[in-house]
Residue frames relative to the residue before (quaternion, step in Angstrom):
aa qw qx qy qz dx dy dz
M 1.0000 0.0000 0.0000 0.0000 0.00 0.00 0.00
S 0.3177 -0.7357 0.5624 0.2037 3.49 -1.02 0.74
T 0.2521 -0.7556 0.5854 0.1513 3.54 -1.06 0.68
L 0.3427 -0.7344 0.5565 0.1833 3.48 -1.08 0.78
K 0.2033 -0.7811 0.5817 0.1014 3.57 -0.74 1.06
L 0.2257 -0.7582 0.5980 0.1289 3.52 -0.84 0.99
V 0.1404 -0.7897 0.5952 0.0497 3.54 -0.81 1.01
D 0.2770 -0.7509 0.5807 0.1488 3.57 -0.84 1.01
V 0.2154 -0.8332 0.4990 0.1018 3.56 0.11 1.30
P 0.6797 0.4896 -0.3417 0.4261 3.67 0.73 -0.84
A 0.6300 0.5342 -0.3482 0.4432 3.59 1.02 -0.67
V 0.6319 0.5249 -0.3302 0.4649 3.56 1.05 -0.74
K 0.6886 0.4682 -0.2861 0.4741 3.58 0.93 -0.88
L 0.6368 0.5408 -0.3353 0.4354 3.58 1.06 -0.69
K 0.6056 0.5658 -0.3637 0.4253 3.60 1.09 -0.53
R 0.6225 0.5495 -0.3403 0.4413 3.57 1.17 -0.46
V 0.5957 0.5672 -0.3601 0.4402 3.60 1.23 -0.42
K 0.5412 -0.6234 0.4550 0.3340 3.56 -1.04 0.76
P 0.6021 -0.6055 0.3805 0.3552 3.61 -1.03 0.74
A 0.6407 0.5238 -0.3392 0.4473 3.61 0.96 -0.73
F 0.6683 0.4886 -0.2940 0.4778 3.58 0.98 -0.85
R 0.6163 0.5369 -0.3367 0.4675 3.59 1.07 -0.72
L 0.6482 0.5078 -0.3095 0.4756 3.59 1.00 -0.82
L 0.6385 0.5240 -0.3204 0.4637 3.58 1.01 -0.81
L 0.6518 0.5096 -0.3138 0.4658 3.59 0.98 -0.82
R 0.6426 0.5124 -0.3224 0.4696 3.59 1.00 -0.75
I 0.6588 0.5043 -0.3113 0.4634 3.59 0.93 -0.87
L 0.6729 0.4905 -0.2999 0.4655 3.57 0.91 -0.91
G 0.6283 0.5365 -0.3372 0.4513 3.59 1.03 -0.67
I 0.6810 0.4539 -0.2797 0.5020 3.56 0.91 -0.90
G 0.6394 0.5286 -0.3280 0.4519 3.59 0.99 -0.77
A 0.6472 0.5047 -0.3194 0.4737 3.58 0.99 -0.78
L 0.6404 0.5212 -0.3231 0.4624 3.56 1.00 -0.78
V 0.6704 0.4823 -0.2917 0.4825 3.58 0.93 -0.91
A 0.6634 0.5009 -0.3111 0.4606 3.60 0.91 -0.86
G 0.6496 0.5108 -0.3171 0.4654 3.59 0.99 -0.75
G 0.6586 0.4998 -0.3017 0.4748 3.57 0.98 -0.82
L 0.6501 0.5067 -0.3083 0.4749 3.55 1.01 -0.82
A 0.6448 0.5162 -0.3241 0.4612 3.59 0.97 -0.78
I 0.6493 0.5003 -0.3159 0.4779 3.59 0.98 -0.78
A 0.6544 0.5092 -0.3172 0.4603 3.60 0.96 -0.81
V 0.6594 0.4948 -0.3087 0.4744 3.59 0.95 -0.85
A 0.6462 0.5119 -0.3209 0.4663 3.60 0.99 -0.79
A 0.6538 0.5021 -0.3156 0.4700 3.61 0.97 -0.79
L 0.6532 0.5026 -0.3133 0.4717 3.59 0.99 -0.81
A 0.6539 0.5017 -0.3149 0.4707 3.59 0.94 -0.83
A 0.6464 0.5104 -0.3227 0.4665 3.58 0.98 -0.79
A 0.6615 0.5025 -0.3131 0.4603 3.59 0.98 -0.81
I 0.6727 0.4902 -0.2992 0.4666 3.57 0.97 -0.84
L 0.7345 0.4229 -0.2375 0.4745 3.59 0.95 -0.81
L 0.6133 0.5939 -0.3561 0.3799 3.59 1.07 -0.61
G 0.6382 0.5471 -0.3314 0.4284 3.62 0.94 -0.81
P 0.7122 0.4210 -0.2759 0.4893 3.63 0.70 -0.96
L 0.6137 0.5438 -0.3551 0.4488 3.60 1.07 -0.63
L 0.6593 0.4902 -0.3069 0.4805 3.59 0.97 -0.80
F 0.6446 0.5101 -0.3250 0.4676 3.60 0.99 -0.80
W 0.6415 0.5158 -0.3176 0.4708 3.59 0.97 -0.86
L 0.6351 0.5316 -0.3248 0.4566 3.57 0.98 -0.84
A 0.7036 0.4593 -0.2728 0.4686 3.58 0.85 -0.95
W 0.7511 0.4333 -0.2329 0.4403 3.60 0.82 -0.97
N 0.8067 0.3018 -0.1451 0.4869 3.58 0.69 -1.07
V 0.7178 0.4418 -0.2731 0.4637 3.61 0.82 -0.89
L 0.7466 0.3514 -0.2105 0.5242 3.59 0.88 -0.90
D 0.3984 -0.7706 0.4237 0.2607 3.60 1.36 0.14
F 0.2173 0.7859 -0.5510 0.1775 3.58 0.88 0.85
G 0.5983 0.5722 -0.3642 0.4267 3.61 1.04 -0.70
P 0.7141 0.4158 -0.2646 0.4970 3.61 0.71 -0.97
A 0.5985 0.5759 -0.3678 0.4182 3.63 1.10 -0.53
I 0.7453 0.3307 -0.2152 0.5375 3.61 1.14 -0.51
G 0.6411 -0.5730 0.3114 0.4046 3.57 1.25 0.25
L 0.5953 0.5458 -0.3701 0.4590 3.59 1.21 0.35
P 0.5428 -0.6439 0.4213 0.3366 3.61 -1.10 0.57
E 0.6024 -0.5048 0.4469 0.4273 3.54 -1.33 0.10
L 0.3723 -0.7498 0.5133 0.1891 3.56 -1.13 0.64
G 0.4378 -0.6717 0.5365 0.2633 3.53 -1.24 0.61
F 0.7877 -0.3629 0.2321 0.4405 3.54 -1.37 0.00
W 0.7394 0.4160 -0.2520 0.4655 3.61 0.65 -1.08
A 0.6047 0.5360 -0.3625 0.4643 3.58 1.08 -0.55
I 0.6419 0.5075 -0.3225 0.4758 3.59 1.03 -0.75
V 0.6470 0.5128 -0.3227 0.4630 3.60 0.95 -0.83
L 0.6865 0.4704 -0.2889 0.4732 3.61 0.88 -0.90
A 0.6535 0.5041 -0.3232 0.4630 3.60 0.96 -0.78
T 0.6338 0.5149 -0.3311 0.4728 3.60 1.02 -0.73
L 0.6478 0.5005 -0.3165 0.4792 3.57 0.93 -0.86
F 0.6334 0.5426 -0.3268 0.4445 3.56 1.00 -0.85
L 0.6854 0.4702 -0.2897 0.4746 3.59 0.98 -0.75
V 0.7345 0.4750 -0.2385 0.4218 3.57 0.94 -0.88
V 0.7177 0.4623 -0.2665 0.4474 3.61 0.94 -0.82
G 0.6214 -0.5604 0.4132 0.3594 3.54 -1.35 0.16
W 0.7985 -0.3447 0.2151 0.4442 3.55 -1.34 -0.22
F 0.7029 0.4861 -0.2985 0.4250 3.62 0.69 -1.00
P 0.6626 0.4740 -0.3342 0.4739 3.65 0.87 -0.73
K 0.5819 0.5612 -0.3783 0.4509 3.62 1.14 -0.51
V 0.6383 0.5065 -0.3212 0.4826 3.57 1.03 -0.77
V 0.6448 0.5150 -0.3207 0.4650 3.61 0.99 -0.80
I 0.6483 0.5057 -0.3218 0.4694 3.62 0.94 -0.83
T 0.6432 0.5110 -0.3174 0.4737 3.59 0.98 -0.81
A 0.6511 0.5056 -0.3144 0.4707 3.59 0.99 -0.80
I 0.6349 0.5223 -0.3349 0.4604 3.61 0.98 -0.79
V 0.6638 0.4930 -0.3061 0.4718 3.58 0.88 -0.93
F 0.6620 0.5098 -0.3089 0.4544 3.59 0.95 -0.84
L 0.6807 0.4830 -0.2951 0.4651 3.60 0.97 -0.81
I 0.6830 0.4816 -0.2966 0.4622 3.61 0.97 -0.78
D 0.8134 -0.0068 0.0536 0.5791 3.59 0.85 -0.95
P 0.1438 -0.8359 0.5239 0.0786 3.63 0.23 1.24
S 0.6064 0.5700 -0.3716 0.4114 3.62 1.08 -0.51
W 0.4923 0.6717 -0.4228 0.3574 3.59 1.24 -0.28
F 0.6644 0.5130 -0.3059 0.4491 3.58 1.07 -0.74
H 0.6630 0.5054 -0.3087 0.4579 3.60 1.18 -0.39
G 0.4682 0.6834 -0.4421 0.3438 3.59 1.26 -0.04
A 0.2674 -0.7552 0.5786 0.1528 3.54 -1.12 0.68
A 0.0026 0.7830 -0.6218 0.0175 3.53 -1.06 0.77
R 0.3211 -0.7095 0.5899 0.2134 3.55 -1.15 0.63
V 0.0579 -0.8116 0.5810 -0.0172 3.50 0.04 1.34
H 0.0139 0.7994 -0.5987 0.0477 3.55 -0.91 0.94
W 0.6171 -0.5373 0.4157 0.3971 3.52 -1.28 0.32
P 0.4537 -0.7076 0.4606 0.2851 3.61 -0.85 0.89
E 0.6057 -0.5326 0.4415 0.3931 3.52 -1.28 0.36
P 0.4634 -0.6940 0.4696 0.2882 3.62 -1.00 0.72
T 0.2281 0.7651 -0.5621 0.2160 3.56 0.31 1.30
F 0.6372 -0.5272 0.3942 0.4008 3.55 -1.26 0.34
R 0.6075 0.5630 -0.3446 0.4419 3.58 1.06 -0.75
N 0.6838 0.4636 -0.2877 0.4845 3.60 0.90 -0.88
F 0.6049 0.5509 -0.3532 0.4537 3.58 1.08 -0.68
V 0.6604 0.4942 -0.3052 0.4759 3.60 0.92 -0.91
A 0.6463 0.5193 -0.3224 0.4567 3.61 0.96 -0.84
V 0.6626 0.4869 -0.3048 0.4806 3.60 0.93 -0.87
A 0.6420 0.5230 -0.3287 0.4541 3.59 0.99 -0.77
I 0.6468 0.5066 -0.3195 0.4721 3.60 1.00 -0.78
L 0.6724 0.4797 -0.2985 0.4782 3.61 0.91 -0.88
A 0.6363 0.5146 -0.3290 0.4712 3.60 1.03 -0.71
L 0.6069 0.5461 -0.3445 0.4635 3.58 1.09 -0.70
L 0.6676 0.4827 -0.3009 0.4803 3.59 0.93 -0.85
A 0.6995 0.4833 -0.2786 0.4466 3.59 0.92 -0.90
S 0.6837 0.5100 -0.3006 0.4268 3.62 1.04 -0.61
R 0.4982 0.7035 -0.4118 0.2954 3.62 1.15 -0.41
P 0.7243 0.4192 -0.3056 0.4542 3.67 0.66 -0.86
H 0.6284 0.5397 -0.3508 0.4367 3.58 1.05 -0.62
A 0.6279 0.5151 -0.3327 0.4792 3.56 1.08 -0.67
Q 0.6483 0.5105 -0.3188 0.4663 3.59 1.01 -0.77
A 0.6587 0.5134 -0.3146 0.4512 3.59 1.00 -0.79
Q 0.6708 0.5104 -0.3043 0.4437 3.59 1.05 -0.64
K 0.5477 0.6400 -0.4013 0.3598 3.62 1.15 -0.42
G 0.7207 0.4623 -0.2552 0.4492 3.58 0.94 -0.85
R 0.6310 0.5502 -0.3385 0.4297 3.58 1.16 -0.42
R 0.1716 -0.7582 0.6187 0.1136 3.51 -1.15 0.68
R 0.3560 -0.7248 0.5455 0.2242 3.51 -0.99 0.80
D 0.3420 -0.7058 0.5814 0.2163 3.51 -1.07 0.81
K 0.1845 -0.7814 0.5890 0.0921 3.54 -0.70 1.09
T 0.1943 0.7852 -0.5609 0.1764 3.55 0.07 1.31
């Protein structure tokens, strides 16, 4: 019977490299892996932070959902606060309301003629985008709960 010998070629070649250089290659390899993972995590966080307000701006200002229901277009900070208001749970909503009330109490005395929007495809898309933003925390809250089947 013939036997097959397996030869580990890279290990043989790696032994010829000086120990200091081998250590440097190992450090750079791990450093590149950590840096790549960190870059992906930062990019995902930036996308998550920027995507919510971008979707709200698209629905409210670009698709004109605000004027369609009788409300004005919103500025940058109003879009950020409105997005946070849709995405977070109950207690942060109370905190956002308190912040708005403390900064500009006259805002609550403003009058608006809010009405139901016209049934157009543009308004449907805007409502769907806002509903997508508003449904995210509720879906996350339901993941941890278990139903008792009794």
